[in-house]
C-alpha positions as CSV (number, residue, x, y, z in Angstrom):
1,K,112.4,82.0,78.5
2,E,111.0,83.5,81.7
3,F,109.5,86.4,79.8
4,L,107.4,84.1,77.5
5,R,106.3,81.7,80.2
6,P,103.2,83.6,81.3
7,F,101.7,83.0,77.8
8,A,101.7,79.3,78.5
9,D,100.4,79.8,82.0
10,I,97.4,81.9,80.8
11,L,96.7,79.4,78.0
12,E,96.5,76.5,80.4
13,G,94.6,78.5,83.0
14,Y,97.2,78.4,85.7
15,I,97.5,81.4,88.1
16,P,101.1,81.7,89.2
17,E,101.8,82.6,92.9
18,T,105.0,84.0,94.2
19,S,106.2,83.3,97.8
20,S,109.2,84.7,99.7
21,P,111.2,82.0,101.4
22,A,113.4,82.7,104.4
23,D,116.5,83.2,102.3
24,G,114.9,86.1,100.6
25,S,114.7,84.5,97.1
26,S,111.4,84.3,95.3
27,S,110.0,81.0,94.1
28,R,107.2,80.4,91.7
29,R,104.4,77.9,92.0
30,R,101.1,77.2,90.4
31,S,97.7,77.2,91.9
32,A,94.6,75.4,90.7
33,V,93.4,75.6,87.1
34,V,90.8,78.2,86.2
35,A,88.7,78.4,83.1
36,V,90.0,80.7,80.4
37,D,87.8,82.4,77.9
38,V,88.3,81.4,74.3
39,M,88.9,85.1,73.4
40,V,91.7,85.3,75.9
41,K,93.3,82.2,74.5
42,D,93.0,83.6,71.0
43,M,94.6,86.9,72.1
44,V,97.5,85.0,73.7
45,L,98.2,83.0,70.6
46,R,98.0,86.0,68.3
47,C,100.5,87.8,70.5
48,V,102.9,84.8,70.4
49,H,102.4,84.6,66.6
50,Q,103.2,88.3,66.3
51,I,106.4,87.9,68.4
52,V,107.5,85.1,66.1
53,Q,106.9,87.1,63.0
54,A,108.4,90.4,64.2
55,A,111.3,89.3,66.4
56,A,112.4,85.9,65.3
57,L,116.0,87.2,64.8
58,H,116.1,88.2,68.5
59,I,114.6,85.2,70.1
60,R,117.2,82.9,71.7
61,S,116.1,80.6,74.6
62,G,112.4,81.7,74.1
63,W,111.8,79.2,71.3
64,K,111.1,76.5,73.8
65,A,108.4,78.5,75.4
66,I,106.9,79.4,72.0
67,L,106.7,75.8,70.9
68,N,105.3,74.9,74.3
69,V,102.4,77.4,73.7
70,A,101.7,75.8,70.4
71,Q,101.7,72.3,72.0
72,I,99.2,73.4,74.6
73,A,97.0,74.8,71.9
74,A,97.0,71.4,70.2
75,R,95.4,69.9,73.3
76,D,92.6,72.5,73.4
77,G,89.1,71.5,72.6
78,N,88.4,74.5,70.5
79,D,89.3,74.0,66.8
80,S,90.1,77.7,66.2
81,I,92.6,77.6,69.1
82,A,94.2,74.4,67.9
83,E,94.4,75.8,64.4
84,M,96.2,79.0,65.6
85,G,98.7,76.8,67.5
86,F,99.3,74.7,64.4
87,V,100.0,77.9,62.4
88,I,102.6,78.9,64.9
89,A,104.3,75.5,64.9
90,K,104.3,75.3,61.1
91,A,105.8,78.8,60.8
92,C,108.6,77.9,63.2
93,A,109.4,74.8,61.3
94,E,109.3,76.2,57.8
95,Q,110.4,79.8,58.1
96,H,112.5,80.1,61.3
97,G,114.7,77.0,61.3
98,P,117.9,79.1,60.8
99,Q,117.0,81.2,63.8
100,M,116.3,78.2,66.0
101,W,119.3,76.0,65.2
102,M,122.6,76.4,63.4
103,L,125.4,74.2,62.3
104,A,128.8,74.3,64.0
105,T,131.9,72.2,64.4
106,A,132.7,70.3,67.6
107,R,135.5,68.1,68.7
108,V,134.5,64.6,70.0
109,Q,136.4,61.6,71.2
110,P,136.2,58.6,68.9
111,T,135.6,55.1,70.3
112,D,138.7,53.5,68.9
113,G,141.4,56.1,69.4
114,P,142.8,58.8,71.6
115,Q,142.8,61.5,69.0
116,A,139.8,63.8,69.0
117,V,138.1,64.5,65.7
118,D,136.1,67.4,64.3
119,V,132.4,66.6,63.5
120,V,129.5,68.7,62.6
121,S,127.1,69.5,65.4
122,V,123.7,71.2,65.6
123,A,123.7,74.1,68.0
124,G,120.1,74.4,69.3
125,I,119.2,70.8,68.5
126,E,117.1,70.9,71.7
127,Y,114.7,73.3,70.0
128,F,114.4,70.9,67.0
129,H,113.4,68.2,69.5
130,E,110.9,70.5,71.0
131,L,109.5,71.1,67.5
132,I,109.2,67.4,67.1
133,D,107.2,67.0,70.4
134,C,104.9,69.9,69.4
135,L,104.1,68.5,65.9
136,N,103.8,65.0,67.4
137,E,101.1,66.3,69.7
138,F,99.1,67.5,66.7
139,A,99.7,64.2,64.9
140,V,98.8,61.8,67.8
141,G,96.5,63.8,70.1
142,A,94.5,65.5,67.4
143,A,94.4,62.6,64.9
144,T,90.9,61.5,65.9
145,R,89.2,64.9,66.3
146,R,91.2,66.9,63.8
147,P,92.8,64.6,61.1
148,R,93.5,67.7,58.9
149,F,95.9,69.1,61.5
150,A,97.5,65.6,62.1
151,L,98.2,65.2,58.4
152,G,99.6,68.6,58.1
153,A,101.8,68.0,61.2
154,I,103.3,64.8,59.6
155,D,104.1,66.6,56.4
156,T,105.7,69.5,58.2
157,L,107.8,67.2,60.4
158,Y,109.0,65.3,57.3
159,V,109.9,68.5,55.4
160,A,111.7,70.1,58.4
161,S,113.7,66.9,59.2
162,V,114.8,66.4,55.5
163,A,115.9,70.1,55.3
164,L,118.0,69.9,58.4
165,G,119.5,66.6,57.4
166,K,120.5,68.0,54.0
167,Q,122.2,70.9,55.8
168,V,124.2,68.5,57.9
169,L,125.2,66.4,54.9
170,A,126.3,69.6,53.0
171,H,128.5,70.8,55.9
172,P,132.3,70.7,55.2
173,S,132.9,68.9,58.5
174,Y,130.5,66.1,57.9
175,A,131.9,62.6,57.6
176,K,130.1,59.3,58.2
177,A,132.5,58.1,60.9
178,E,131.6,54.7,62.2
179,N,134.0,55.1,65.2
180,I,131.9,57.9,66.8
181,S,129.3,57.1,69.4
182,L,125.7,57.3,68.4
183,D,125.0,60.2,70.6
184,D,127.7,62.2,68.9
185,Q,126.5,61.4,65.4
186,P,124.6,64.4,64.0
187,L,122.3,62.4,61.7
188,Y,121.3,60.2,64.6
189,R,120.4,63.3,66.7
190,V,118.4,64.7,63.8
191,W,116.6,61.8,62.2
192,M,116.2,59.3,65.0
193,P,113.8,61.5,67.1
194,V,111.8,62.2,63.9
195,L,111.5,58.5,63.2
196,R,110.5,57.8,66.8
197,A,107.7,60.4,66.5
198,L,106.4,58.9,63.2
199,H,106.6,55.4,64.8
200,E,104.5,56.6,67.7
201,V,101.9,58.0,65.3
202,V,101.7,54.7,63.5
203,M,101.4,52.7,66.7
204,H,99.0,54.9,68.7
205,T,96.7,56.6,66.2
206,E,93.3,55.2,65.4
207,D,92.7,57.2,62.2
208,L,93.7,55.1,59.2
209,E,94.6,58.0,56.9
210,V,96.8,59.6,59.5
211,R,98.4,56.2,60.3
212,T,99.1,55.5,56.7
213,R,100.6,59.0,56.1
214,A,103.0,58.6,59.0
215,L,104.0,55.1,57.9
216,D,104.7,56.4,54.4
217,A,106.7,59.3,55.7
218,F,108.7,57.0,58.0
219,F,109.8,54.6,55.2
220,R,110.2,57.4,52.7
221,L,112.8,59.1,55.0
222,V,114.7,55.8,55.5
223,M,114.5,54.8,51.9
224,A,115.7,58.2,50.6
225,H,118.5,58.7,53.1
226,G,119.5,55.3,54.2
227,Q,122.8,55.4,52.3
228,H,123.9,58.0,54.8
229,F,123.1,55.9,57.9
230,S,125.9,54.5,60.0
231,R,125.8,50.9,61.1
232,G,124.7,51.9,64.5
233,L,121.9,54.1,63.2
234,W,120.7,51.3,60.9
235,A,120.6,48.9,63.9
236,S,118.7,51.3,66.0
237,V,116.1,52.1,63.3
238,L,115.5,48.5,62.4
239,R,115.6,47.0,65.9
240,D,113.9,49.7,67.9
241,L,111.4,51.0,65.4
242,V,110.8,48.9,62.3
243,F,110.7,45.5,63.9
244,A,108.9,46.9,66.9
245,M,105.9,47.7,64.7
246,F,105.3,43.9,64.5
247,A,106.0,43.2,68.2
248,D,102.3,42.5,68.9
249,L,102.4,39.6,66.4
250,R,104.7,37.7,68.7
251,D,101.9,37.2,71.2
252,P,98.7,38.7,70.0
253,S,96.7,37.4,73.0
254,A,98.9,39.5,75.3
255,S,98.3,42.7,73.4
256,R,95.6,45.2,74.3
257,R,95.3,46.1,70.7
258,F,93.6,42.8,69.6
259,A,90.6,41.2,71.2
260,T,89.8,38.8,68.4
261,V,91.5,37.4,65.3
262,D,89.4,39.8,63.3
263,D,91.0,42.8,65.1
264,L,94.4,41.3,64.2
265,E,93.5,40.8,60.6
266,L,92.1,44.4,60.4
267,W,95.3,45.9,61.9
268,F,97.5,43.8,59.6
269,S,95.5,44.4,56.4
270,T,95.2,48.1,56.9
271,T,98.7,49.0,58.3
272,L,101.1,46.1,58.8
273,I,100.9,44.7,55.3
274,K,102.0,48.1,54.0
275,A,104.8,48.2,56.6
276,L,105.8,44.7,55.6
277,R,106.0,45.6,51.9
278,H,108.0,48.7,52.9
279,V,110.4,46.5,54.8
280,I,110.9,44.2,51.8
281,A,111.5,47.2,49.5
282,L,113.9,48.7,52.0
283,F,115.9,45.5,52.3
284,S,116.0,45.0,48.6
285,R,117.5,48.4,48.1
286,Y,120.1,48.4,50.7
287,Y,121.2,44.7,50.7
288,P,124.1,43.9,50.7
289,T,125.7,47.3,50.7
290,H,124.3,48.5,54.0
291,L,122.4,45.5,55.3
292,S,124.1,42.2,56.0
293,N,122.9,38.6,56.2
294,A,122.4,39.0,59.9
295,M,119.7,41.6,59.2
296,M,118.3,39.3,56.5
297,S,117.8,36.7,59.1
298,E,115.8,39.2,61.1
299,V,113.6,40.0,58.1
300,L,113.0,36.3,57.5
301,E,112.1,35.9,61.1
302,L,109.6,38.7,60.8
303,L,108.0,37.0,57.8
304,V,107.9,33.7,59.6
305,M,106.1,35.4,62.5
306,C,103.5,36.8,60.1
307,I,103.0,33.6,58.2
308,A,102.6,31.5,61.4
309,Q,99.7,33.6,62.8
310,P,96.4,31.7,63.2
311,S,94.8,33.4,60.3
312,E,94.4,32.4,56.6
313,V,94.5,36.1,55.6
314,L,97.8,36.7,57.4
315,G,99.3,33.5,56.0
316,K,98.5,34.6,52.4
317,I,100.0,38.0,53.0
318,G,103.1,36.6,54.6
319,T,103.8,34.1,51.9
320,S,103.2,36.7,49.2
321,C,105.8,39.0,50.9
322,L,108.2,36.1,51.2
323,Q,107.8,35.4,47.5
324,D,108.4,39.1,46.7
325,L,111.6,39.1,48.8
326,I,113.0,36.1,47.0
327,R,112.2,37.4,43.5
328,S,113.6,40.8,44.3
329,N,116.9,39.6,45.8
330,H,117.7,36.1,44.6
331,A,120.4,37.4,42.2
332,K,122.3,39.1,45.1
333,W,122.3,36.2,47.5
334,D,125.3,34.0,48.2
335,D,125.3,30.5,49.6
336,E,124.9,31.7,53.1
337,A,121.9,33.8,52.2
338,W,120.3,31.0,50.3
339,G,120.9,28.8,53.3
340,L,118.9,31.2,55.5
341,V,116.0,31.2,53.0
342,C,115.9,27.5,52.5
343,G,116.2,26.9,56.2
344,T,113.3,29.3,56.8
345,L,111.1,27.4,54.3
346,A,112.1,24.1,55.8
347,R,111.1,25.4,59.2
348,L,107.7,26.6,58.0
349,F,107.0,23.3,56.2
350,N,107.9,21.3,59.2
351,W,106.0,23.4,61.7
352,S,102.8,23.6,59.6
353,Q,102.6,19.9,59.1
354,P,99.2,19.0,60.7
355,R,100.5,16.1,62.8
356,E,97.5,16.7,65.1
357,L,95.4,14.8,62.6
358,F,97.1,11.6,63.9
359,T,97.6,12.6,67.6
360,I,94.0,13.7,68.2
361,A,92.8,10.4,66.7
362,G,95.0,8.5,69.2
363,A,97.5,7.4,66.6
364,S,101.3,8.1,66.6
365,W,102.6,9.9,63.6
366,E,106.1,8.5,64.4
367,A,104.7,4.9,64.4
368,E,102.7,5.5,61.3
369,N,105.6,7.0,59.5
370,N,108.4,4.7,60.8
371,R,110.0,8.1,61.2
372,R,113.2,8.9,59.3
373,V,114.4,12.4,60.1
374,I,116.4,14.2,57.5
375,T,118.2,17.3,58.7
376,A,118.4,20.0,56.1
377,S,121.7,21.5,57.0
378,T,122.1,25.1,55.8
379,N,125.5,25.9,57.2
380,G,127.4,24.8,54.0
381,S,127.8,21.1,55.0
382,P,125.8,18.5,53.1
383,P,122.5,17.3,54.6
384,H,122.4,13.9,56.1
385,V,119.9,11.2,56.9
386,A,119.4,10.2,60.6
387,D,117.8,6.9,61.2
388,S,118.1,3.9,63.5
389,A,121.1,2.8,61.4
390,V,123.9,5.2,60.4
391,L,123.6,5.7,56.7
392,P,126.7,6.8,54.7
393,P,126.4,9.9,52.5
394,I,125.6,9.1,48.9
395,S,127.4,12.1,47.4
396,P,129.3,15.1,48.6
397,A,126.6,17.6,47.4
398,V,123.3,15.9,48.2
399,R,121.9,12.8,49.9
400,K,119.7,10.3,48.3
401,L,116.1,10.1,49.5
402,P,114.2,6.9,49.9
403,N,111.7,6.0,47.2
404,T,109.3,9.0,46.8
405,Q,105.6,8.6,46.6
406,A,102.9,9.8,44.3
407,Y,102.5,13.2,42.7
408,A,99.6,14.8,40.8
409,A,98.2,18.0,39.4
410,N,94.6,18.9,39.9
411,R,92.5,20.5,37.2
412,P,92.4,23.4,37.9
413,S,95.8,23.2,39.5
414,P,95.9,22.9,43.3
415,L,98.5,25.6,43.4
416,R,95.9,28.1,42.2
417,T,93.5,27.5,45.1
418,A,94.5,27.6,48.7
419,G,91.2,28.2,50.6
420,S,89.8,26.5,53.6
421,A,87.7,24.1,51.5
422,A,90.6,23.2,49.4
423,S,92.9,22.3,52.3
424,L,90.7,19.5,53.8
425,S,88.9,18.5,50.7
426,S,86.4,15.7,51.0
427,A,87.4,14.3,47.6
428,D,88.7,11.0,48.9
429,G,92.2,10.1,47.8
430,N,92.6,7.0,50.0
431,D,90.8,4.6,47.7
432,T,93.8,4.6,45.4
433,P,96.2,1.9,46.5
434,S,99.8,2.8,47.0
435,P,102.6,1.3,44.9
436,S,104.0,-1.9,46.0
437,T,107.2,-0.3,47.2
438,A,105.9,2.0,50.0
439,P,108.4,4.6,50.9
440,T,109.7,5.8,54.2
441,T,108.9,9.4,54.6
442,P,111.6,12.0,55.2
443,V,110.8,14.8,57.6
444,V,112.7,18.0,57.2
445,E,113.7,19.2,60.6
446,S,115.8,22.2,59.8
447,L,115.9,24.8,62.6
448,G,113.6,22.7,64.8
449,S,110.0,21.5,64.7
450,T,108.5,24.1,66.9
451,M,108.1,27.9,66.5
452,P,107.9,29.6,69.9
453,I,107.2,32.9,68.2
454,V,103.6,31.9,67.8
455,S,101.3,32.6,70.7
456,A,100.3,29.4,72.5
457,K,96.9,31.0,73.2
458,P,95.4,31.9,69.8
459,L,92.9,34.7,69.6
460,P,89.2,33.8,69.2
461,R,87.2,34.6,66.1
462,A,84.6,37.3,66.6
463,G,81.2,35.7,67.2
464,S,82.5,32.2,67.0
465,T,80.6,29.4,68.7
466,A,81.3,25.7,68.9
467,S,79.0,23.8,66.7
468,A,77.9,20.2,67.1
469,A,79.5,19.3,63.8
470,G,82.9,20.5,65.1
471,G,83.4,23.0,62.3
472,D,84.2,25.8,64.7
473,K,86.0,23.9,67.4
474,P,89.6,25.0,68.2
475,D,91.1,21.7,67.0
476,Y,89.3,21.9,63.7
477,L,90.3,25.5,63.1
478,H,93.9,25.0,64.1
479,I,94.4,21.9,61.9
480,T,92.6,23.6,59.0
481,L,94.9,26.6,59.2
482,K,98.0,24.4,59.2
483,C,96.7,22.6,56.1
484,I,96.1,26.0,54.4
485,L,99.6,27.1,55.3
486,Q,101.0,23.9,53.7
487,L,99.1,24.7,50.5
488,L,100.3,28.3,50.6
489,L,103.9,27.2,51.0
490,I,103.6,24.8,48.1
491,Q,101.9,27.5,46.0
492,T,104.8,29.8,46.8
493,L,107.4,27.4,45.6
494,G,105.3,26.5,42.5
495,E,105.0,30.1,41.5
496,L,108.7,30.8,42.2
497,F,109.8,28.0,39.9
498,G,107.0,28.5,37.3
499,A,105.4,25.1,37.8
500,N,102.2,26.3,36.2
501,V,103.6,28.9,33.8
502,E,103.9,28.4,30.1
503,G,107.3,29.2,28.7
504,G,108.1,32.5,27.0
505,G,106.4,35.0,29.4
506,S,108.0,37.3,31.9
507,E,107.0,35.0,34.8
508,S,108.7,32.1,33.1
509,Q,111.9,34.1,32.7
510,Q,111.8,35.1,36.3
511,A,111.5,31.4,37.3
512,D,114.3,30.4,35.0
513,D,116.6,33.1,36.5
514,L,115.7,32.0,40.0
515,Y,116.4,28.4,39.2
516,C,119.9,29.3,37.8
517,H,120.9,31.0,41.0
518,L,120.2,28.0,43.2
519,S,122.8,25.3,43.8
520,A,121.8,21.6,43.8
521,H,122.4,21.6,47.6
522,H,119.7,24.1,48.2
523,L,117.4,22.7,45.5
524,F,117.5,19.4,47.3
525,I,116.6,21.1,50.6
526,L,113.4,22.4,48.9
527,L,112.7,19.1,47.4
528,D,112.9,17.5,50.9
529,C,110.3,20.0,52.1
530,L,108.0,19.1,49.2
531,D,108.6,15.4,49.7
532,Q,107.8,15.6,53.4
533,S,104.5,17.4,52.6
534,R,103.6,14.8,50.0
535,A,104.5,11.8,52.1
536,F,102.5,13.0,55.1
537,A,99.5,13.8,53.0
538,H,99.7,10.4,51.2
539,R,99.9,8.4,54.5
540,F,97.0,10.3,55.9
541,N,94.9,9.8,52.8
542,M,95.6,6.0,53.0
543,N,94.7,5.7,56.6
544,R,90.9,5.4,56.6
545,K,90.9,4.4,60.3
546,V,92.4,7.7,61.5
547,R,90.2,9.8,59.2
548,R,87.1,8.0,60.3
549,R,88.1,8.5,63.9
550,L,88.4,12.2,63.4
551,V,84.8,12.4,62.2
552,E,83.5,10.2,65.0
553,M,85.3,12.4,67.6
554,G,83.6,15.5,66.2
555,V,86.9,17.1,65.3
556,M,86.1,17.1,61.6
557,P,82.6,17.7,60.2
558,T,83.2,15.4,57.2
559,M,85.8,12.8,56.2
560,P,89.0,14.8,55.7
561,S,91.5,14.3,52.9
562,L,94.8,15.9,52.0
563,L,94.6,15.1,48.3
564,K,95.4,18.7,47.2
565,Q,98.4,18.8,49.5
566,E,99.7,15.5,48.1
567,T,99.1,16.4,44.4
568,G,100.3,20.0,44.7
569,S,103.6,19.2,46.5
570,V,104.5,16.5,43.9
571,L,103.6,18.8,41.0
572,V,106.3,21.2,42.1
573,E,108.7,18.5,43.0
574,L,108.4,16.9,39.6
575,H,108.8,20.3,37.9
576,I,112.1,21.0,39.7
577,L,113.4,17.5,39.1
578,Q,112.6,17.6,35.4
579,R,114.5,20.9,35.1
580,M,117.5,19.4,36.8
581,H,117.3,16.2,34.8
582,L,117.2,18.1,31.5
583,D,120.2,20.1,32.4
584,A,122.1,17.1,33.6
585,M,121.3,15.2,30.4
586,G,122.4,18.0,28.1
587,V,118.9,19.0,26.9
588,A,118.7,22.8,26.6
589,Y,115.6,23.8,28.5
590,M,116.6,27.4,28.0
591,E,119.4,28.9,26.0
592,Q,120.8,31.2,28.7
593,V,121.6,28.5,31.3
594,P,125.1,29.2,32.5
595,R,127.7,26.5,31.8
596,A,128.6,26.3,35.5
597,I,125.0,25.4,36.3
598,I,124.9,22.6,33.8
599,A,128.3,21.3,35.1
600,E,127.0,21.3,38.6
601,R,123.8,19.5,37.6
602,E,125.8,16.9,35.9
603,T,127.6,16.0,39.2
604,V,124.2,15.1,40.7
605,A,122.7,13.4,37.6
606,D,122.5,10.0,39.3
607,E,120.7,11.4,42.3
608,V,118.2,13.4,40.2
609,D,117.6,10.4,37.9
610,D,116.8,8.1,40.7
611,R,114.4,10.5,42.4
612,L,112.7,11.3,39.1
613,A,112.3,7.6,38.2
614,M,110.7,6.8,41.5
615,L,108.4,9.7,41.3
616,M,107.3,8.9,37.7
617,R,106.7,5.2,38.5
618,T,104.5,6.2,41.4
619,V,102.4,8.6,39.2
620,F,101.9,5.8,36.6
621,V,100.7,3.4,39.3
622,Q,98.4,5.9,40.9
623,Y,96.8,6.9,37.6
624,C,96.1,3.4,36.5
625,S,94.9,2.2,39.9
626,A,92.4,5.0,40.2
627,I,90.9,4.1,36.8
628,R,90.7,0.4,37.7
629,I,88.9,1.1,40.9
630,N,86.4,3.2,39.0
631,S,86.0,0.5,36.3
632,A,85.4,-2.1,39.0
633,E,82.3,-0.2,40.0
634,D,81.0,0.2,36.5
635,D,82.8,-1.1,33.3
636,S,80.6,1.0,31.0
637,D,82.3,3.9,29.3
638,T,78.9,5.7,29.2
639,E,78.5,5.3,32.9
640,Y,82.0,6.6,33.4
641,R,81.4,9.8,31.4
642,R,78.1,10.3,33.2
643,S,79.8,10.0,36.6
644,V,82.3,12.7,35.5
645,Q,79.4,15.0,34.8
646,I,77.9,14.2,38.2
647,V,81.1,15.0,39.9
648,S,81.4,18.3,38.2
649,S,77.9,19.3,39.3
650,V,78.0,18.1,42.9
651,K,79.6,20.5,45.3
652,N,79.8,18.3,48.4
653,T,82.2,15.6,47.3
654,A,82.0,14.0,50.8
655,D,78.7,12.3,49.7
656,L,80.0,10.9,46.5
657,S,80.3,7.2,45.9
658,L,83.6,5.4,45.6
659,A,83.5,5.5,41.8
660,K,82.8,9.2,41.7
661,R,85.6,9.9,44.2
662,S,87.9,7.8,42.0
663,V,87.1,10.1,39.0
664,V,88.3,13.0,41.1
665,V,91.5,11.2,42.0
666,T,92.1,10.2,38.4
667,S,91.7,13.8,37.1
668,S,94.2,14.8,39.8
669,W,96.9,12.6,38.3
670,H,96.0,13.5,34.7
671,G,98.0,16.7,34.4
672,S,101.2,15.3,36.1
673,L,101.1,12.3,33.8
674,I,100.9,14.5,30.7
675,A,103.9,16.5,32.0
676,M,105.9,13.3,32.6
677,L,105.2,11.9,29.2
678,G,106.2,15.3,27.7
679,H,109.5,15.1,29.6
680,I,110.3,11.6,28.3
681,A,109.7,12.8,24.8
682,E,111.9,15.8,25.4
683,L,114.8,13.6,26.4
684,S,115.0,12.4,22.8
685,K,116.6,15.8,22.0
686,S,119.7,15.0,24.1
687,N,123.1,15.3,22.5
688,D,124.1,12.0,24.1
689,N,122.9,9.8,21.2
690,A,119.4,9.5,22.8
691,K,120.8,7.5,25.8
692,P,118.7,9.4,28.3
693,F,115.5,8.7,26.2
694,R,116.4,5.1,25.8
695,A,117.0,4.7,29.5
696,A,113.7,6.3,30.4
697,V,111.7,4.2,27.9
698,S,113.4,1.0,29.1
699,R,112.8,1.8,32.7
700,H,109.2,2.7,32.3
701,W,108.2,0.4,29.4
702,P,105.8,-1.7,31.5
703,E,104.1,1.4,32.9
704,L,103.8,3.0,29.4
705,V,102.2,-0.2,28.0
706,D,99.8,-0.4,31.0
707,T,99.0,3.3,30.9
708,I,98.0,3.4,27.2
709,G,95.6,0.5,27.7
710,V,94.0,1.9,30.8
711,A,93.7,5.4,29.3
712,A,92.1,4.0,26.1
713,S,89.6,2.1,28.2
714,V,88.1,5.3,29.5
715,S,88.8,7.4,26.4
716,D,91.3,9.6,28.0
717,L,92.6,10.8,24.6
718,D,95.2,13.3,26.0
719,V,97.0,10.5,27.8
720,V,96.6,8.1,24.9
721,G,98.1,10.7,22.5
722,A,101.0,11.5,24.8
723,V,101.9,7.8,25.2
724,Q,101.6,7.3,21.5
725,R,104.1,10.1,20.9
726,V,106.6,8.5,23.2
727,L,106.2,5.1,21.6
728,A,106.4,6.6,18.1
729,I,109.7,8.2,19.0
730,A,110.9,4.9,20.5
731,G,109.9,3.1,17.3
732,S,111.8,5.6,15.0
733,E,114.8,6.3,17.2
734,L,115.4,3.0,18.8
735,K,113.9,0.8,16.0
736,L,111.5,-0.9,18.4
737,S,109.0,-2.9,16.4
738,S,107.0,-3.6,19.6
739,A,106.3,0.1,20.0
740,K,104.8,0.3,16.5
741,Y,102.7,-2.8,17.3
742,I,101.4,-1.3,20.5
743,I,100.4,2.0,18.7
744,D,98.6,0.1,16.0
745,E,96.7,-2.0,18.6
């Protein structure tokens, strides 16, 4: 070690001086730095390289000094010197590992017993750690100036760590003993420093290619060898390294990395989105054999933290990753895991509800809503309704919601568009009167209504200025982002359950499989989320005073509307209820539905039937009311068709007249009405002597008669044909002469 130290001193330009203390011993100290010629540095490195090649078998403690020389060369400003240092470091890693470290057997004391056990140990592990520091210097320090060396250092580090890890695993004394402290576990001492070095490259390197290479190497190592990790090693890797990559998202305003939201989006889109997908893939592979539900809650918390950022881009990325997590793992989840997932979705739905629309305008959402809080319990006990009066539970599995409100499907579907313009559409939905039986709105409050993981001080947008119209004001941006997140969450549930997917395809099969793995308890939690979203949007759309006040205050540039949130949430809610209703009524929606699922759905048939009936009645009323409002403006069919053309050609719907806005609302309810009528017709295939079909027709007979007349008045042939089909089945199956008379008329 002392023999090789002068090489490092010369390379750094230090002149050693020796003094003689009073005790007669000699001490060594360094004087000021002097400039060293490049040729001298080159000669030093060539000498060290020659020593490594010729005398590797005889080097013992000198490996530390040799690696120190290579590390010093990595910091040199001359490329040729840095390259020579990298050649030395690479040769040590790839060719001289057996001379630097070797495997042996050591006796260690376990944590749970007095008897010492034999474990494999790595003699010379400190030289491996020196090699990691040396290569990390090339990866981090030279990343900006010399990306070629940085990429090579990452690859060399990965290869060396995998090779040493395989030697440890192949040793006869190796055993994955959980009762040994982390510091005594050989794989922890080999792989944890490597993972820390790669993590440092990811977090502190500006070069995108180098950062990506390090990120891939990090997760490739964990993915390939995670089955050999102990519980302690798993906890250290995930807590200290994986989740630490996303620490800046907890409070972006306090991070030096981000000055604006654009910086945050750039960092996320270039690095963290890849890391997030690696986390999802890692969890999907090792759950539940190595990762428990406790770790799953951490992953869900990470996704929530990403989704709740004040950025539409990050919200889309987070909801997409959440959807991938559910699709990849739903078959492996038990009730506890599903409770975590449903609780997370309920938390997101509740937090992202834009209640500021009421509070900023001086209104109270609680007063407007006559608030009824429904706690979505996810701990295995049935959810309950909390109100001014104590309400008894309706059933042991689910609770009965109050009368639900309107639902609709846009053309194109609102679940396909979740942009800024879509969230606060100016297409006015408030002109459609609500049904006579106005509901009380349930609010899902699972896991609390606030999310402290989100920074209270959002980052500014680069180059943003407050405009007179209010379009760039913080209140407007904050509210708009919340509305977008509501649409993204609705879209996520819609795609998971195949609300807009035709049967027969792979996506439809995935949706069917997911549906079969959810209990009625958890389905009703998700239905509560959708009903909360729908009810809030409907009440806002109906409150012209609040909406007008937002424009007068300059918070919103145009009259806001949550029509897409209202129609989109009910579209998914109706789709889920129809699936549950068909199963409960004995109508085979899909052949492979397990008998246990059908039996469970039958136990909640009354609950499902009541919810679905209320929802369908509301859609009938909304559709007919919208058309009547339009007809009141102009009874001419020609004028109606002309207004439809005008609507399709005008981009700014805020300037449309009442009649034109009514056309937009009518088209929104069109798709859901067709789906409902198809569901009623499907009930005729029940094995129960057409009782479900008879009950549905009897319950909705006035709405069916009213709807066919209103639809015929505006030549809505799709709706007319769907109602005629239902009435024709009623006439043939139930021998209803009045049905044939209505069809003829």
